[in-house]
C-alpha positions as CSV (number, residue, x, y, z in Angstrom):
1,M,110.4,71.7,93.6
2,D,108.5,73.6,91.0
3,N,109.8,77.2,90.8
4,T,107.3,78.3,88.2
5,P,105.7,81.5,89.5
6,E,101.9,81.3,90.3
7,Y,99.8,84.4,89.7
8,N,97.1,85.3,92.2
9,S,95.1,88.4,93.3
10,I,95.4,87.5,97.0
11,G,96.2,90.2,99.5
12,T,95.1,93.3,97.5
13,L,92.0,94.1,99.6
14,S,94.0,94.7,102.8
15,E,96.7,96.8,101.4
16,K,97.3,100.3,102.6
17,T,97.3,103.1,100.0
18,V,101.1,103.8,99.8
19,H,101.8,100.2,99.2
20,A,99.0,99.9,96.6
21,V,100.0,103.1,94.8
22,L,103.7,102.1,94.6
23,K,102.8,98.7,93.3
24,N,100.9,100.2,90.4
25,Y,103.6,102.8,89.8
26,L,106.3,100.2,89.6
27,A,104.3,97.7,87.6
28,A,101.1,98.8,85.9
29,D,100.3,95.3,84.7
30,E,98.3,93.7,87.6
31,T,99.2,90.2,86.4
32,C,102.7,91.0,87.8
33,H,101.2,91.6,91.3
34,E,101.1,89.1,94.2
35,V,102.9,86.3,92.3
36,K,103.6,83.0,94.2
37,I,107.2,81.8,94.1
38,D,107.8,78.6,96.0
39,N,105.8,79.2,99.2
40,Y,105.9,83.0,99.3
41,Y,104.1,85.8,97.4
42,A,106.2,88.5,95.8
43,D,104.6,91.9,95.7
44,I,105.8,92.2,92.0
45,F,107.4,89.7,89.7
46,C,108.3,91.2,86.3
47,D,111.1,91.5,83.8
48,K,113.1,93.4,86.5
49,G,112.9,90.4,88.8
50,I,111.1,90.5,92.2
51,L,110.2,93.8,93.8
52,E,109.2,93.9,97.5
53,I,107.6,97.1,98.9
54,Q,108.5,97.3,102.6
55,T,107.7,100.3,104.8
56,R,109.2,98.8,108.0
57,N,110.1,95.5,109.7
58,F,112.8,94.4,107.2
59,D,113.5,91.4,109.5
60,K,110.2,89.9,108.3
61,L,111.8,89.7,104.8
62,R,114.6,87.3,105.8
63,K,112.7,84.1,105.0
64,K,111.6,85.4,101.7
65,L,115.1,86.6,100.8
66,D,116.5,83.1,101.6
67,V,114.2,81.7,98.9
68,F,114.1,84.5,96.4
69,L,117.8,85.5,96.2
70,K,118.7,82.0,95.1
71,N,117.2,82.4,91.7
72,Y,116.1,86.0,91.2
73,S,117.1,89.6,91.3
74,V,115.3,91.1,94.3
75,T,114.7,94.9,94.8
76,I,113.5,96.1,98.2
77,V,111.5,99.3,97.6
78,Y,111.5,101.5,100.7
79,P,109.0,104.5,100.7
80,I,110.0,107.5,102.8
81,A,107.7,110.3,103.7
82,Y,109.6,113.5,102.6
83,K,107.0,116.1,103.4
84,K,104.0,115.1,105.5
85,W,100.7,116.8,106.1
86,L,98.7,115.4,109.0
87,R,94.9,115.1,109.1
88,W,93.0,114.0,112.1
89,I,89.9,111.9,112.1
90,N,87.3,112.3,114.9
91,E,85.9,108.7,115.2
92,E,82.7,109.9,116.9
93,S,81.7,112.7,114.4
94,G,83.6,111.5,111.4
95,E,85.0,115.0,111.0
96,I,88.4,115.3,109.3
97,S,90.7,118.2,110.2
98,P,92.3,120.4,107.5
99,P,95.9,119.3,106.7
100,R,98.7,120.7,108.8
101,K,102.3,120.3,107.7
102,S,104.6,118.3,109.9
103,P,107.9,120.1,110.8
104,K,109.8,117.0,110.1
105,T,111.3,116.2,106.7
106,G,112.2,112.7,105.6
107,T,115.7,111.7,104.4
108,P,117.2,108.7,102.7
109,Y,119.3,108.1,105.8
110,M,116.2,106.9,107.6
111,I,116.6,103.4,106.0
112,F,119.6,102.4,108.1
113,P,117.8,101.0,111.1
114,E,115.9,98.7,108.7
115,L,119.0,97.7,106.8
116,Y,120.7,96.6,110.0
117,K,117.9,93.9,110.3
118,I,119.1,92.4,107.0
119,K,122.8,93.3,107.3
120,S,123.9,89.8,106.4
121,Y,122.1,90.0,103.0
122,L,123.3,93.4,101.9
123,L,126.3,92.2,99.9
124,H,124.4,89.5,98.0
125,P,124.8,90.3,94.3
126,N,121.1,89.7,93.7
127,L,119.9,92.2,96.3
128,H,119.1,95.8,95.3
129,L,117.4,98.7,97.1
130,Q,115.2,101.5,95.7
131,L,114.4,104.4,98.1
132,V,111.4,106.3,97.1
133,L,110.9,109.7,98.7
134,I,107.3,110.9,98.5
135,D,105.1,113.7,99.9
136,I,102.2,112.3,101.7
137,E,98.9,113.2,103.5
138,E,98.7,111.0,106.6
139,Y,95.4,110.3,108.3
140,R,95.3,109.5,112.0
141,Y,92.5,108.8,114.4
142,L,92.1,111.1,117.4
143,N,92.3,108.2,119.8
144,G,95.6,108.7,121.6
145,W,96.2,108.7,125.4
146,S,97.2,112.4,125.7
147,K,94.7,115.2,126.5
148,D,94.5,116.2,122.8
149,K,94.3,112.5,121.9
150,K,97.2,112.9,119.4
151,K,100.0,111.2,121.3
152,G,99.8,107.4,121.0
153,S,97.2,107.8,118.2
154,E,96.5,105.1,115.6
155,R,97.5,105.7,112.0
156,C,94.7,105.1,109.6
157,D,96.3,105.5,106.2
158,G,98.7,107.6,104.1
159,I,97.9,109.1,100.7
160,P,100.9,109.9,98.4
161,T,100.6,113.3,96.8
162,D,104.0,113.7,95.0
163,L,107.1,111.7,94.0
164,V,110.2,113.6,95.1
165,Q,113.2,111.4,94.4
166,E,114.3,107.8,93.8
167,I,117.6,106.4,94.9
168,Y,118.9,103.2,93.5
169,I,121.5,101.0,95.2
170,D,122.6,98.1,93.0
171,I,126.3,97.7,94.0
172,P,128.3,98.6,97.1
173,L,129.6,101.8,95.6
174,D,126.1,103.1,95.4
175,Y,126.0,103.4,99.2
176,L,128.1,106.5,98.8
177,Q,124.9,108.2,98.0
178,L,124.0,107.7,101.7
179,I,126.9,109.8,102.9
180,P,125.9,113.5,103.3
181,D,127.9,115.8,101.0
182,T,128.4,118.3,103.9
183,L,130.8,115.9,105.6
184,G,134.5,116.5,105.3
185,D,137.1,114.1,104.1
186,T,137.2,112.5,107.6
187,F,134.4,112.3,110.1
188,T,133.1,110.6,113.2
189,S,129.7,109.2,114.0
190,R,128.9,112.4,115.8
191,D,129.7,114.3,112.6
192,Y,127.5,111.9,110.7
193,K,124.7,112.5,113.2
194,I,124.8,116.2,112.7
195,A,125.0,116.0,108.9
196,S,122.2,113.4,108.6
197,K,120.0,114.7,111.4
198,L,119.7,111.1,112.7
199,S,119.9,110.2,116.4
200,Q,123.3,109.3,117.7
201,N,122.3,105.6,117.9
202,H,121.0,105.6,114.3
203,A,124.1,107.4,113.1
204,S,126.3,104.7,114.6
205,T,124.1,102.1,112.9
206,A,124.5,103.9,109.6
207,L,128.2,103.9,109.8
208,N,128.1,100.2,110.9
209,I,126.3,99.4,107.7
210,L,128.4,101.7,105.5
211,Y,131.6,100.1,106.9
212,H,130.1,96.6,106.3
213,V,129.4,97.3,102.6
214,G,132.8,99.1,102.1
215,A,131.5,102.6,101.5
216,V,133.6,104.0,104.3
217,K,136.8,102.8,106.0
218,R,138.1,103.3,109.5
219,I,141.4,105.2,109.4
220,G,142.1,105.7,113.1
221,K,140.5,107.3,116.1
222,D,139.6,110.7,117.4
223,K,139.9,110.2,121.1
224,R,137.6,107.2,121.7
225,A,135.6,107.5,118.5
226,Y,136.4,105.9,115.2
227,L,137.5,108.2,112.4
228,Y,136.0,107.4,109.0
229,S,136.7,108.4,105.4
230,R,134.8,107.6,102.2
């Protein structure tokens, strides 16, 4: 089979703004965009290898990873909304509301539910992660089911306004960056939940992943809960 990458401009018209902006930030040379490798298109193929920008649904990457990881370094780039300002679009009048800041703040720990979907790939030496925290203006249609039409509304697009932080995970030791500094020497999933501000379910998922990659170890139990240390 011919593994020579094939360059193409396919797919650019339907991209959302965050994806398109990150693609140009990571590789300004557009000939590196949407490169066909075997039967799949890589978001970016450059001297760093393959970069795949994925905002959700990591499970959809599995078939690509099966092909790409055989011969290339692959970095999954995961954008996270750090601070978000919401703007509402009235579909009837076209009016757009002034931006209102969301009370929620994004954290690097939000990646764990997605990592669980590709857990079996995480220790592959060719797989890397790049978490990109960005401030964003999010536009949503006022077409939800609630009285104010906001709950259940459809997301239109997100516009990045600032780059806050980038976190790189290249080797298992780098996962230590995803353990909150406020945790003590030993901790349970409940402690991790409080420190990370994740739900209990997602905190348990986080420790499942951290244990899998060797960033934490189980050293006993606190009643019925596992006791962890770095």
